[in-house]
One Martini backbone bead per residue (centre of mass of N, CA, C, O) as a GRO file, in nm:
protein
  229
    1MET     BB    1   0.098   0.035   0.019
    2THR     BB    2   0.071   0.357   0.012
    3ARG     BB    3   0.310   0.603   0.154
    4ILE     BB    4   0.258   0.918   0.325
    5LEU     BB    5   0.391   1.245   0.393
    6ILE     BB    6   0.266   1.509   0.599
    7VAL     BB    7   0.386   1.851   0.595
    8GLU     BB    8   0.178   2.029   0.829
    9ASP     BB    9   0.070   2.299   1.047
   10GLN     BB   10  -0.226   2.272   0.959
   11GLN     BB   11  -0.452   2.076   1.096
   12TYR     BB   12  -0.692   2.078   0.904
   13ALA     BB   13  -0.536   2.022   0.642
   14ALA     BB   14  -0.399   1.758   0.731
   15THR     BB   15  -0.661   1.599   0.799
   16TYR     BB   16  -0.793   1.627   0.522
   17LEU     BB   17  -0.572   1.477   0.366
   18GLN     BB   18  -0.567   1.214   0.524
   19LYS     BB   19  -0.861   1.133   0.475
   20GLY     BB   20  -0.855   1.133   0.164
   21LEU     BB   21  -0.628   0.921   0.134
   22GLN     BB   22  -0.760   0.690   0.297
   23GLU     BB   23  -1.009   0.671   0.098
   24ASN     BB   24  -0.758   0.591  -0.124
   25ALA     BB   25  -0.554   0.378  -0.001
   26VAL     BB   26  -0.368   0.583   0.181
   27LEU     BB   27  -0.109   0.620   0.377
   28ALA     BB   28  -0.094   0.879   0.646
   29ASP     BB   29   0.131   1.100   0.776
   30ILE     BB   30   0.199   1.347   1.039
   31ALA     BB   31   0.365   1.670   1.038
   32ALA     BB   32   0.368   1.990   1.226
   33ASN     BB   33   0.682   2.018   1.156
   34GLY     BB   34   1.004   2.035   1.040
   35VAL     BB   35   1.151   1.847   1.236
   36ASP     BB   36   0.960   1.602   1.217
   37GLY     BB   37   0.958   1.578   0.909
   38LEU     BB   38   1.259   1.521   0.871
   39HIS     BB   39   1.281   1.274   1.050
   40LEU     BB   40   1.077   1.096   0.895
   41ALA     BB   41   1.204   1.117   0.611
   42MET     BB   42   1.487   0.986   0.711
   43THR     BB   43   1.362   0.714   0.882
   44GLN     BB   44   1.139   0.658   0.674
   45ALA     BB   45   0.919   0.487   0.446
   46TYR     BB   46   0.836   0.660   0.145
   47ASP     BB   47   0.668   0.745  -0.160
   48LEU     BB   48   0.584   1.041  -0.044
   49ILE     BB   49   0.598   1.405  -0.015
   50VAL     BB   50   0.404   1.645   0.158
   51LEU     BB   51   0.519   1.994   0.138
   52ASP     BB   52   0.536   2.252   0.328
   53MET     BB   53   0.708   2.567   0.324
   54MET     BB   54   0.560   2.695   0.586
   55LEU     BB   55   0.750   2.629   0.875
   56PRO     BB   56   0.823   2.532   1.176
   57GLY     BB   57   1.174   2.535   1.251
   58ILE     BB   58   1.172   2.411   0.941
   59ASP     BB   59   1.172   2.477   0.629
   60GLY     BB   60   1.091   2.348   0.321
   61TRP     BB   61   1.350   2.417   0.171
   62SER     BB   62   1.547   2.269   0.360
   63ILE     BB   63   1.415   1.992   0.342
   64LEU     BB   64   1.445   1.955   0.039
   65GLU     BB   65   1.752   1.967   0.028
   66LEU     BB   66   1.801   1.722   0.220
   67ILE     BB   67   1.650   1.511   0.059
   68ARG     BB   68   1.820   1.540  -0.204
   69ARG     BB   69   2.085   1.453  -0.062
   70GLU     BB   70   1.980   1.171   0.083
   71LYS     BB   71   1.695   1.131  -0.114
   72PRO     BB   72   1.678   1.170  -0.447
   73SER     BB   73   1.417   0.959  -0.515
   74LEU     BB   74   1.220   1.117  -0.341
   75PRO     BB   75   0.916   1.230  -0.364
   76VAL     BB   76   0.805   1.586  -0.402
   77LEU     BB   77   0.527   1.781  -0.285
   78CYS     BB   78   0.449   2.114  -0.296
   79LEU     BB   79   0.325   2.354  -0.056
   80THR     BB   80   0.159   2.685  -0.103
   81ALA     BB   81   0.052   3.031  -0.062
   82ARG     BB   82   0.264   3.100  -0.275
   83ASP     BB   83   0.229   3.223  -0.630
   84GLY     BB   84   0.497   3.286  -0.722
   85VAL     BB   85   0.721   3.221  -0.964
   86GLU     BB   86   0.980   3.214  -0.789
   87ASP     BB   87   0.881   2.986  -0.600
   88ARG     BB   88   0.837   2.764  -0.810
   89VAL     BB   89   1.122   2.768  -0.923
   90ARG     BB   90   1.270   2.705  -0.663
   91GLY     BB   91   1.139   2.429  -0.610
   92LEU     BB   92   1.223   2.294  -0.879
   93GLU     BB   93   1.532   2.347  -0.851
   94LEU     BB   94   1.543   2.171  -0.576
   95GLY     BB   95   1.349   1.901  -0.674
   96ALA     BB   96   1.063   1.917  -0.725
   97ASP     BB   97   0.793   1.739  -0.872
   98ASP     BB   98   0.585   1.949  -0.747
   99TYR     BB   99   0.341   2.240  -0.744
  100VAL     BB  100   0.107   2.364  -0.497
  101VAL     BB  101  -0.148   2.596  -0.459
  102LYS     BB  102  -0.306   2.772  -0.231
  103PRO     BB  103  -0.587   2.674  -0.286
  104PHE     BB  104  -0.716   2.332  -0.321
  105ALA     BB  105  -0.811   2.046  -0.471
  106PHE     BB  106  -0.802   1.725  -0.387
  107SER     BB  107  -0.823   1.597  -0.671
  108GLU     BB  108  -0.569   1.736  -0.777
  109LEU     BB  109  -0.366   1.627  -0.577
  110LEU     BB  110  -0.421   1.327  -0.635
  111ALA     BB  111  -0.345   1.339  -0.934
  112ARG     BB  112  -0.050   1.433  -0.890
  113ILE     BB  113   0.039   1.195  -0.724
  114ARG     BB  114  -0.018   0.977  -0.940
  115VAL     BB  115   0.172   1.086  -1.154
  116ILE     BB  116   0.430   1.057  -0.992
  117LEU     BB  117   0.406   0.750  -0.931
  118ARG     BB  118   0.398   0.659  -1.225
  119ARG     BB  119   0.671   0.772  -1.303
  120VAL     BB  120   0.838   0.614  -1.096
  121GLN     BB  121   0.704   0.326  -1.200
  122GLY     BB  122   0.659   0.339  -1.524
  123VAL     BB  123   0.357   0.433  -1.575
  124GLN     BB  124   0.116   0.459  -1.819
  125PRO     BB  125  -0.143   0.625  -1.919
  126GLN     BB  126  -0.448   0.604  -2.032
  127ARG     BB  127  -0.595   0.694  -2.384
  128ASP     BB  128  -0.877   0.617  -2.415
  129THR     BB  129  -1.195   0.684  -2.594
  130VAL     BB  130  -1.304   0.397  -2.494
  131LEU     BB  131  -1.508   0.283  -2.239
  132GLN     BB  132  -1.512  -0.051  -2.073
  133ILE     BB  133  -1.773  -0.277  -1.932
  134ALA     BB  134  -1.880  -0.526  -2.048
  135ASP     BB  135  -2.176  -0.377  -2.208
  136LEU     BB  136  -2.034  -0.106  -2.139
  137GLU     BB  137  -2.018   0.213  -2.316
  138LEU     BB  138  -1.782   0.500  -2.359
  139ASP     BB  139  -1.780   0.780  -2.569
  140LEU     BB  140  -1.579   1.054  -2.549
  141LEU     BB  141  -1.609   1.187  -2.833
  142GLY     BB  142  -1.929   1.122  -2.885
  143ARG     BB  143  -2.094   1.132  -2.623
  144LYS     BB  144  -2.158   0.807  -2.569
  145ALA     BB  145  -2.398   0.569  -2.436
  146THR     BB  146  -2.388   0.206  -2.386
  147ARG     BB  147  -2.607  -0.094  -2.339
  148GLY     BB  148  -2.641  -0.362  -2.520
  149GLY     BB  149  -2.671  -0.141  -2.769
  150GLN     BB  150  -2.810   0.075  -2.588
  151ARG     BB  151  -2.906   0.384  -2.561
  152ILE     BB  152  -2.788   0.640  -2.322
  153ASP     BB  153  -2.914   0.907  -2.151
  154LEU     BB  154  -2.705   1.181  -2.047
  155THR     BB  155  -2.591   1.396  -1.856
  156LEU     BB  156  -2.317   1.574  -1.802
  157LYS     BB  157  -2.268   1.468  -1.509
  158GLU     BB  158  -2.319   1.168  -1.567
  159PHE     BB  159  -2.092   1.138  -1.769
  160SER     BB  160  -1.860   1.225  -1.579
  161LEU     BB  161  -1.914   1.011  -1.363
  162LEU     BB  162  -1.881   0.760  -1.543
  163ALA     BB  163  -1.597   0.820  -1.643
  164LEU     BB  164  -1.461   0.809  -1.368
  165LEU     BB  165  -1.545   0.518  -1.293
  166LEU     BB  166  -1.412   0.384  -1.543
  167ARG     BB  167  -1.118   0.484  -1.500
  168ARG     BB  168  -1.164   0.350  -1.186
  169THR     BB  169  -1.187   0.057  -1.200
  170GLY     BB  170  -1.210  -0.103  -0.880
  171GLU     BB  171  -1.230   0.179  -0.733
  172ALA     BB  172  -1.287   0.333  -0.442
  173LEU     BB  173  -1.488   0.623  -0.426
  174SER     BB  174  -1.523   0.902  -0.280
  175ARG     BB  175  -1.723   1.171  -0.223
  176THR     BB  176  -1.499   1.377  -0.236
  177VAL     BB  177  -1.392   1.308  -0.520
  178LEU     BB  178  -1.657   1.327  -0.677
  179ALA     BB  179  -1.725   1.623  -0.606
  180GLU     BB  180  -1.459   1.753  -0.714
  181GLN     BB  181  -1.445   1.623  -1.006
  182VAL     BB  182  -1.750   1.687  -1.106
  183TRP     BB  183  -1.833   1.970  -0.926
  184ASP     BB  184  -1.613   2.144  -0.794
  185MET     BB  185  -1.644   2.047  -0.479
  186HIS     BB  186  -1.686   2.036  -0.152
  187PHE     BB  187  -1.762   1.801   0.068
  188ASP     BB  188  -2.080   1.769   0.230
  189SER     BB  189  -2.247   1.576   0.459
  190ASP     BB  190  -2.528   1.749   0.399
  191THR     BB  191  -2.479   1.656   0.105
  192ASN     BB  192  -2.659   1.456  -0.168
  193VAL     BB  193  -2.552   1.483  -0.466
  194VAL     BB  194  -2.403   1.216  -0.509
  195ASP     BB  195  -2.628   1.011  -0.441
  196VAL     BB  196  -2.832   1.112  -0.647
  197ALA     BB  197  -2.659   1.070  -0.903
  198VAL     BB  198  -2.607   0.768  -0.865
  199ARG     BB  199  -2.903   0.681  -0.865
  200ARG     BB  200  -2.961   0.780  -1.156
  201LEU     BB  201  -2.742   0.615  -1.296
  202ARG     BB  202  -2.843   0.337  -1.212
  203ALA     BB  203  -3.123   0.359  -1.353
  204LYS     BB  204  -2.981   0.357  -1.644
  205ILE     BB  205  -2.742   0.107  -1.621
  206ASP     BB  206  -2.891  -0.120  -1.407
  207ALA     BB  207  -3.202  -0.175  -1.386
  208ASP     BB  208  -3.218  -0.329  -1.701
  209PHE     BB  209  -2.948  -0.482  -1.611
  210THR     BB  210  -2.694  -0.741  -1.656
  211PRO     BB  211  -2.493  -0.673  -1.446
  212LYS     BB  212  -2.413  -0.504  -1.183
  213LEU     BB  213  -2.180  -0.212  -1.147
  214ILE     BB  214  -2.280  -0.033  -0.913
  215HIS     BB  215  -2.127   0.011  -0.588
  216SER     BB  216  -2.134   0.010  -0.256
  217VAL     BB  217  -1.913   0.155   0.002
  218ARG     BB  218  -1.875   0.134   0.314
  219GLY     BB  219  -1.753   0.446   0.428
  220VAL     BB  220  -1.693   0.575   0.129
  221GLY     BB  221  -1.877   0.487  -0.159
  222TYR     BB  222  -1.785   0.401  -0.489
  223VAL     BB  223  -1.806   0.126  -0.739
  224LEU     BB  224  -1.685   0.005  -1.055
  225GLU     BB  225  -1.778  -0.340  -1.119
  226LEU     BB  226  -1.724  -0.682  -1.187
  227ARG     BB  227  -1.923  -0.926  -1.044
  228GLY     BB  228  -1.995  -1.204  -0.913
  229ALA     BB  229  -2.260  -1.416  -0.829
   0.00000   0.00000   0.00000
């Protein structure tokens, strides 16, 4: 399982990131200051470091320099509230693998983390224009969905939701990721927009067909996959 270290002194932000990562099957440790972050980065095995640049104790720039000196292959994604070009250039020149400016959507951060990990692992992303599972097909260029050869009319959001589920077939996606990726909004536990949309999508692609493809994952969200009888 992927293991990430979050070095972030804002407790709410760190907890938010940790929760989102854990919902996506990623173990995440938190360090609330630069001293602890550097110690964990140097003594523990992580697949990636999410590093805030403005930290008490030791700042992110110094930590990044030390990581590059001692663990040059360890991926580092930098976070900062400063969006100046010179800051981004400085981070990249010091060896950061990517640079994200606050505030940011969790779905974007997760996507950037996955891109970095794919690059490190030498995995190329799929670029298919037709997504398929069982007898369900989604034509991304033609904006057309069919199941069993029967055309299915989808709204724009339903199409985007189905495309996301198909691209991540077999992966349980949290409501947080679905809300941010499809609606570009932070998920609020009092908002049922995700559940309503999934229910409508199920009615269109699962109600009159077998096998069922969209499944609920208790405590997480939803997954699209082909399950045995």
